[in-house]
C-alpha positions in Angstrom: 91.5 81.7 89.8 93.2 85.1 90.1 92.7 87.9 87.6 96.1 89.6 88.1 99.5 89.2 89.7 98.7 92.1 92.0 95.5 90.3 93.2 97.5 87.2 94.0 100.0 89.3 95.9 97.2 90.9 97.9 95.5 87.6 98.8 98.9 86.1 99.9 99.8 89.2 101.9 96.5 89.0 103.9 97.6 85.7 105.4 100.4 87.5 107.3 100.2 89.7 110.5 99.8 93.4 109.8 103.1 94.2 111.6 106.3 92.9 113.0 108.5 94.5 115.6 112.2 94.2 115.3 113.9 92.9 118.5 116.8 95.4 118.3 118.6 93.9 121.3 118.9 90.5 119.5 119.2 91.5 115.8 122.3 92.1 113.7 123.0 93.0 110.1 122.9 89.4 109.1 119.9 88.2 111.2 117.0 90.3 112.1 114.7 88.8 114.8 111.1 90.0 115.0 108.0 89.5 117.1 106.1 87.7 116.1 108.8 85.5 114.6 108.7 86.0 110.8 109.8 82.4 110.3 107.3 80.9 112.8 104.5 82.8 111.1 105.6 81.4 107.7 105.7 77.8 109.1 102.2 78.3 110.5 100.9 79.6 107.2 102.6 76.7 105.4 100.9 74.2 107.7 97.5 76.0 107.3 97.7 75.8 103.5 98.6 72.1 103.5 100.8 70.2 101.1 98.1 69.6 98.5 97.9 73.3 97.6 101.3 73.8 96.0 100.3 77.1 94.3 99.5 78.7 97.6 102.6 77.2 99.1 104.6 78.9 96.4 103.0 82.2 97.0 103.5 82.0 100.8 107.2 81.1 100.2 107.7 84.0 97.8 106.1 86.4 100.3 108.3 85.1 103.1 111.4 85.7 101.0 110.2 89.2 100.1 109.4 90.0 103.7 112.8 88.8 104.9 114.6 91.1 102.5 112.2 94.0 103.3 112.8 93.5 107.1 116.6 93.5 106.7 116.4 96.6 104.5 114.2 98.4 107.1 116.4 97.3 109.9 119.4 98.9 108.2 117.4 102.1 108.0 116.9 101.8 111.8 113.2 101.1 111.5 111.8 98.9 114.2 108.2 98.6 113.2 107.6 96.6 109.9 104.2 96.8 108.2 103.4 94.0 105.8 101.3 96.5 103.8 104.6 98.2 102.9 106.2 95.2 101.3 106.4 96.2 97.6 104.7 94.0 95.0 107.9 94.3 92.9 109.9 92.5 95.5 107.3 89.7 95.8 107.2 89.4 92.0 111.0 89.2 91.8 111.1 86.4 94.4 108.2 84.5 92.8 109.6 84.7 89.3 113.0 83.5 90.6 111.3 80.5 92.2 109.3 79.8 89.0 112.5 79.3 87.0 112.8 75.8 88.3 111.4 73.4 85.7 109.2 71.7 88.4 107.0 74.8 88.3 106.6 74.9 84.5 102.7 74.8 84.7 102.6 77.5 87.4 105.1 79.7 85.5 102.8 79.6 82.4 99.8 80.5 84.5 101.6 83.3 86.3 103.1 84.7 83.1 99.7 84.9 81.5 98.4 87.1 84.3 98.4 90.9 83.8 
């Protein structure tokens, strides 16, 4: 098991490509398209993890949510190269904690809350 929330974040982040390029000719303020496709990468990671590992699925989903917000924020700042290493832990943590409010994640919430 993991020794900290930050370690969990780092392990999850390593599943993702190091960078995404914004396709500025296709993107808009509402939808930002990237290469590789951020959504396609998430679906690939999800299938690699498998349905049995719900904990890793939850981490991948939270990172996907954080990355989506981060990409949109960077796009508004006219950045076209997005590095996953720049996604802040705080954003991931916010998404994960929001997901854990659902009662179906009660056990996982207790585990996550116990981590420093």
